[in-house]
C-alpha positions in Angstrom: 1.3 -1.4 -22.4 -0.1 -2.2 -25.8 -1.8 -5.5 -26.4 -2.4 -6.1 -22.7 -5.4 -6.0 -20.5 -4.9 -3.9 -17.4 -7.5 -4.0 -14.6 -7.6 -2.8 -11.0 -7.0 -5.4 -8.3 -9.9 -7.8 -7.8 -11.3 -7.5 -11.3 -9.3 -10.3 -13.0 -10.5 -13.5 -11.3 -8.2 -15.8 -13.2 -5.2 -13.9 -11.8 -6.0 -14.7 -8.2 -3.0 -16.3 -6.5 -3.5 -19.7 -4.9 -3.1 -20.3 -1.2 0.1 -22.3 -2.1 1.5 -19.5 -4.1 1.0 -17.1 -1.2 2.5 -19.5 1.3 5.5 -20.1 -0.8 6.1 -16.4 -1.4 5.7 -15.8 2.3 8.2 -18.5 3.1 10.7 -16.9 0.7 10.3 -13.6 2.5 10.6 -15.0 6.0 14.4 -14.4 6.4 14.2 -10.9 4.9 11.2 -10.0 7.1 13.0 -11.2 10.2 16.0 -9.0 9.4 13.8 -5.9 9.0 11.0 -6.7 11.5 12.0 -3.9 13.9 11.9 -1.4 11.1 8.9 -2.4 9.0 6.8 -4.9 11.0 4.3 -2.3 12.2 4.3 0.0 9.1 1.3 -1.4 7.2 -2.2 -0.2 7.9 -5.6 -1.5 6.9 -7.4 1.1 5.0 -11.2 1.5 4.9 -12.9 4.1 2.7 -16.4 5.4 2.1 -18.2 8.2 0.4 -20.0 8.9 3.7 -18.6 9.3 7.3 -19.1 6.5 9.8 -18.5 6.0 13.5 -16.5 3.2 15.0 -15.7 1.4 18.2 -12.2 0.4 19.1 -10.3 -1.2 21.9 -6.7 -2.4 22.2 -5.3 -5.2 24.4 -2.1 -7.2 24.4 -1.0 -5.7 21.0 -4.4 -6.5 19.4 -6.9 -4.1 18.0 -10.6 -4.9 18.1 -12.6 -2.5 16.0 -16.1 -2.3 14.5 -17.4 0.3 12.0 -21.0 1.4 12.0 -21.0 0.9 8.2 -19.6 -2.6 7.7 -19.5 -2.4 3.9 -16.6 -0.1 2.9 -13.9 -0.3 0.3 -10.7 -1.6 1.7 -7.0 -1.7 0.9 -3.6 -1.1 2.5 -1.6 2.0 3.4 2.0 2.5 4.5 3.3 5.0 7.0 6.2 7.0 5.7 6.7 9.6 8.4 6.3 9.7 12.2 4.1 12.7 12.0 1.2 10.8 10.4 1.6 10.6 6.6 0.8 7.4 4.6 1.1 6.3 1.0 -1.6 4.3 -0.7 -3.3 3.7 -4.1 -5.7 6.3 -5.4 -8.4 3.9 -6.4 -9.0 2.7 -2.8 -9.3 6.2 -1.5 -12.7 7.9 -0.9 -13.7 11.2 0.7 -13.8 9.5 4.1 -10.9 7.2 5.0 -10.0 5.3 8.2 -6.8 3.4 9.0 -6.1 0.6 11.4 -2.6 0.1 12.7 0.1 1.0 15.2 -0.1 4.7 16.3 1.0 6.3 19.6 2.4 3.0 20.8 -0.7 0.8 20.3 -2.9 -0.6 17.6 -5.9 1.6 17.0 -8.2 3.2 14.4 -8.0 6.8 13.2 -9.8 8.9 10.5 -7.4 9.9 7.8 -7.4 13.1 5.7 -6.8 12.9 2.0 -3.8 15.1 1.2 -3.2 14.1 -2.4 -4.9 11.9 -5.0 -3.6 11.4 -8.5 -4.3 9.2 -11.5 -2.0 9.1 -14.6 -2.8 8.3 -18.2 -2.3 4.5 -17.8 -4.1 2.1 -15.5 -1.9 1.5 -12.5 -0.3 5.0 -12.6 -1.7 6.4 -9.4 -0.9 7.7 -6.0 -2.6 8.9 -2.8 -1.3 10.4 0.3 -3.2 10.4 3.6 -2.6 12.0 7.0 -3.6 11.2 10.5 -3.1 13.5 13.4 -1.2 10.8 15.4 2.3 9.6 15.8 3.2 6.6 13.6 5.4 4.2 15.4 7.3 2.5 12.5 7.3 4.5 9.3 9.2 3.2 6.3 11.9 5.3 4.7 11.5 6.0 1.0 14.1 4.6 -1.3 15.0 3.5 -4.8 15.5 0.1 -6.5 19.0 -0.4 -7.9 19.0 -1.0 -11.7 20.7 -4.4 -11.2 18.3 -5.5 -8.4 15.3 -7.6 -9.2 14.4 -9.2 -5.8 11.5 -7.3 -4.1 9.2 -7.8 -1.2 5.7 -6.6 -0.4 3.1 -6.6 2.4 -0.2 -8.3 1.8 -3.3 -9.0 3.9 -4.8 -12.4 4.5 -8.4 -11.4 5.3 -10.4 -13.7 7.5 -12.2 -13.1 10.8 -8.9 -11.6 12.0 -7.0 -9.9 9.1 -3.3 -10.8 9.2 -0.5 -8.8 7.5 2.1 -11.0 5.8 5.3 -10.4 3.9 5.7 -12.0 0.4 8.7 -12.2 -1.9 8.8 -11.7 -5.7 10.8 -10.3 -8.6 10.6 -7.5 -11.1 9.7 -8.8 -14.5 9.6 -5.5 -16.4 10.6 -1.9 -15.8 8.7 0.8 -17.7 10.5 3.9 -18.9 9.5 6.9 -16.7 7.4 9.5 -18.5 8.2 13.2 -19.0 7.8 15.0 -15.7 9.3 12.2 -13.7 6.6 12.1 -11.0 5.9 8.4 -11.5 7.4 5.3 -13.0 6.1 1.7 -13.1 7.3 -1.9 -12.5 5.7 -5.2 -13.4 6.2 -7.9 -10.8 5.3 -11.5 -10.1 4.3 -10.7 -6.5 1.2 -12.9 -5.5 -1.0 -9.9 -4.6 -4.7 -9.7 -4.9 -7.9 -7.8 -3.9 -7.4 -6.0 -0.6 -3.7 -5.6 -1.1 -4.0 -2.5 -3.2 -1.9 0.4 -1.8 0.4 -2.0 0.0 4.1 -1.3 0.2 6.6 -2.8 -2.2 10.0 -2.9 -0.7 13.7 -3.4 -1.7 16.1 -5.6 0.1 17.4 -2.7 2.2 13.9 -2.4 3.7 13.1 0.9 2.0 9.8 1.5 0.3 10.1 1.8 -3.5 6.5 1.8 -4.6 2.9 0.7 -4.0 0.8 -2.1 -5.5 -1.9 -0.6 -7.8 -3.1 -3.0 -10.5 -3.0 -6.3 -12.3 -2.0 -6.7 -16.0 -2.6 -9.7 -18.3 -0.9 -9.9 -21.7 -3.1 -11.1 -24.6 0.1 -12.5 -26.3 1.7 -14.5 -23.5 -1.3 -14.7 -21.1 1.1 -14.0 -18.3 -0.2 -12.0 -15.4 1.8 -9.4 -13.6 1.2 -7.1 -10.7 1.8 -3.4 -11.4 3.7 -1.2 -9.0 3.6 2.6 -9.0 7.0 4.0 -8.1 6.6 7.7 -7.0 9.5 10.2 -7.3 10.9 10.7 -3.8 11.4 14.4 -4.2 7.8 14.8 -5.4 6.4 13.0 -2.4 8.6 15.0 0.0 7.4 18.3 -1.7 3.8 17.4 -1.1 4.4 16.6 2.5 6.4 19.8 3.1 3.6 21.9 1.5 0.9 20.2 3.6 2.9 20.7 6.8 2.7 24.5 6.2 -1.1 24.5 6.1 -3.1 25.2 9.2 -3.7 22.0 11.2 -6.9 20.3 10.2 -8.9 17.9 12.4 -9.0 14.2 11.4 -12.6 13.8 12.5 -15.9 14.0 10.5 
């Protein structure tokens, strides 16, 4: 990634997508999202993280979750459920010692503390991965998959954050594929997805509805001045190995 400036989401103000860009990308994703709604509609979780524990109040009614944290100022991002026994993928830079996820668990929207299972940063900005675990059943996990070499259309989940955060699907394309490094644990994609601060850790998905990676960073080229969103693409076998090893450990409480 020579001659380019790479920064974590939220640090490159000129790259912020306009409301119109988000709306157009969401409209392009509408047909795809409708086709996969039953599989992926409840797979994205709001992620809140802090270096200190906090308490929270939560109530669910009519498919809506009302929650309030004792510490209102916490780092935030997105996470995606990948197994019904409570494992989620996200970006490493949005993970702290104490994490909390908001989303569909045990048949209703709720809040749960999340244990950090794995946190890794590579040698380049954007190369990162974190895995979390909650001691609850995830209703709609996404299956891991791969992006065909001839395919460029991709989709992602993003969050419109207002008084009531709203998860939306957006459409985009791959603009560059980086060669995987030795070891094969991670590869990278550059995309034109209109993602921004608060979307870090969100799922990037192929046409078949399978998760191929997570949004981790923004890149801007000094030569072309084009902005792209970087996606970390973890090796499926590597992720599965981490989950299998963690399942063998004694059960740990998800409370602080």
